[in-house]
C-alpha positions in Angstrom: 29.7 -40.1 -49.5 28.2 -43.5 -49.4 31.0 -44.9 -51.5 33.6 -43.4 -49.2 32.0 -44.5 -46.0 31.3 -48.1 -47.1 34.7 -48.4 -48.7 36.4 -47.1 -45.5 34.3 -49.4 -43.2 34.9 -52.6 -45.2 38.6 -52.0 -45.6 39.2 -50.8 -42.0 37.5 -53.8 -40.5 38.9 -56.4 -42.9 42.4 -55.0 -42.5 42.5 -55.9 -38.8 44.8 -58.9 -38.5 45.5 -58.9 -42.3 49.1 -59.6 -43.5 49.6 -55.9 -44.4 48.7 -54.8 -40.8 51.2 -57.4 -39.6 53.7 -55.9 -42.1 53.0 -52.4 -40.7 53.7 -53.8 -37.2 57.0 -55.4 -38.3 58.1 -52.2 -40.1 57.2 -50.0 -37.1 59.2 -52.3 -34.8 62.2 -52.4 -37.2 62.4 -48.7 -38.2 60.7 -46.9 -35.3 59.8 -44.0 -37.7 56.0 -43.8 -37.8 55.7 -40.8 -40.3 57.8 -42.3 -43.1 56.0 -45.7 -42.6 52.6 -44.0 -42.8 53.6 -42.0 -45.9 54.8 -45.2 -47.5 51.5 -46.9 -46.7 49.6 -43.9 -48.2 51.6 -43.9 -51.5 51.4 -47.6 -51.9 47.7 -47.8 -51.2 46.8 -44.8 -53.4 48.6 -46.5 -56.3 47.3 -49.9 -55.7 43.7 -49.1 -54.8 43.3 -46.4 -57.5 44.2 -49.0 -60.1 41.8 -51.5 -58.5 38.9 -49.2 -58.2 39.2 -48.0 -61.8 39.4 -51.6 -63.0 36.2 -52.3 -61.1 34.5 -49.2 -62.5 35.6 -50.1 -66.0 34.1 -53.6 -65.8 30.6 -52.1 -65.3 30.7 -50.9 -68.9 31.3 -54.4 -70.3 29.3 -56.7 -68.0 25.5 -56.6 -68.2 23.9 -55.3 -65.0 22.1 -58.5 -64.1 25.3 -60.6 -64.4 27.3 -58.0 -62.6 24.8 -58.1 -59.7 25.4 -61.8 -59.2 29.1 -61.6 -59.6 29.4 -58.8 -57.1 27.1 -60.5 -54.6 29.1 -63.8 -54.9 32.4 -61.8 -54.6 31.3 -60.0 -51.4 29.9 -63.2 -49.8 33.1 -65.0 -50.8 35.2 -62.3 -49.2 33.0 -62.7 -46.1 33.8 -66.3 -45.9 37.5 -65.6 -46.7 37.6 -63.2 -43.7 37.1 -66.2 -41.4 40.6 -67.5 -42.4 43.0 -65.0 -40.8 46.2 -64.0 -42.5 49.6 -64.9 -41.0 52.8 -63.0 -41.0 54.7 -64.3 -44.1 58.1 -63.6 -42.7 59.1 -60.3 -44.1 62.8 -60.6 -43.3 64.4 -58.8 -46.3 67.3 -56.4 -45.6 66.0 -52.8 -45.6 68.6 -50.7 -47.5 66.1 -48.2 -48.8 65.0 -46.7 -45.6 61.6 -46.7 -43.9 59.6 -44.8 -46.6 60.7 -46.6 -49.7 60.8 -50.0 -48.0 57.3 -49.5 -46.8 56.0 -48.2 -50.2 57.4 -51.2 -52.1 56.5 -53.8 -49.5 52.9 -52.5 -49.2 52.4 -52.2 -52.9 53.4 -55.8 -53.5 51.7 -57.2 -50.4 48.4 -55.7 -51.6 48.6 -57.4 -55.0 45.9 -60.0 -55.0 45.1 -59.4 -51.4 41.5 -59.4 -50.3 41.4 -55.7 -49.7 42.7 -55.0 -53.3 40.1 -57.5 -54.7 37.4 -55.9 -52.5 38.4 -52.5 -53.9 37.8 -53.8 -57.4 34.4 -55.0 -56.3 33.6 -51.7 -54.6 34.7 -49.8 -57.7 32.2 -51.9 -59.7 29.4 -51.5 -57.1 29.7 -47.8 -56.8 31.1 -46.8 -60.2 32.9 -44.0 -58.4 36.6 -44.9 -58.4 37.8 -41.7 -56.8 35.4 -42.0 -53.9 36.2 -45.7 -53.5 40.0 -45.0 -53.6 39.6 -42.3 -50.9 37.5 -44.6 -48.7 39.7 -47.7 -49.0 42.9 -45.6 -48.6 41.5 -44.0 -45.4 40.5 -47.5 -44.2 44.0 -48.8 -44.8 45.7 -45.8 -43.1 43.3 -46.2 -40.1 43.8 -49.9 -39.6 47.5 -50.0 -40.4 48.1 -46.7 -38.5 46.9 -48.4 -35.4 49.6 -51.1 -35.9 52.3 -48.5 -36.5 51.4 -46.2 -33.6 50.1 -48.6 -31.0 51.8 -51.8 -32.1 51.6 -54.8 -29.9 49.5 -53.0 -27.3 46.5 -52.9 -29.7 46.8 -56.4 -31.1 47.0 -57.9 -27.6 43.8 -56.2 -26.5 41.5 -56.6 -29.5 40.5 -60.2 -30.2 41.2 -60.7 -33.8 38.7 -63.5 -34.2 35.9 -61.1 -33.2 37.2 -58.5 -35.7 37.3 -61.1 -38.5 33.8 -62.2 -37.7 32.5 -58.6 -37.8 34.3 -58.1 -41.1 32.9 -61.4 -42.4 29.4 -60.3 -41.5 29.9 -56.9 -43.2 31.0 -58.5 -46.5 28.2 -61.0 -46.5 25.7 -58.2 -45.6 26.9 -56.2 -48.6 26.6 -59.3 -50.8 23.1 -60.0 -49.8 22.3 -56.2 -50.0 23.4 -56.2 -53.7 21.1 -59.2 -54.4 18.2 -57.5 -52.7 18.9 -54.1 -54.4 20.0 -51.9 -51.5 
């Protein structure tokens, strides 16, 4: 349960204002079909984050524990600092001939490649060595954060100060990084 909860919390908070949340907002405005969009986010995230968490778990077999501790700590602290630089909408203006579900699935899968939430999923997979639990937690975090954008759209993003959300996410990542160094 710890892997699920921590993975959910980190991804949910860090996804606020992230480019994929902005993508969810754009797709919701364009298609106005929340269910196919949410299902596309689910499929893309399950594929992307299951691969990432298994890679993270796999690494633990080949990197010595002491070295892994420092790498993970530096990774989480680095993500904490990265969170202070908010993502911007990268202009998703492609023609959508595939419909809401397939467009969302493909767009989200590729938008997550190399994104901080995917890289954090690799680190979480290495930290917990429980790829299934990490995948469940990160997927629920993505669905929660991006679901807010799909369902509430601009009303949510206008009321929640994104700078505050990014600072909280930054604190959580740095807290995890320090926690790894201190052994908790």
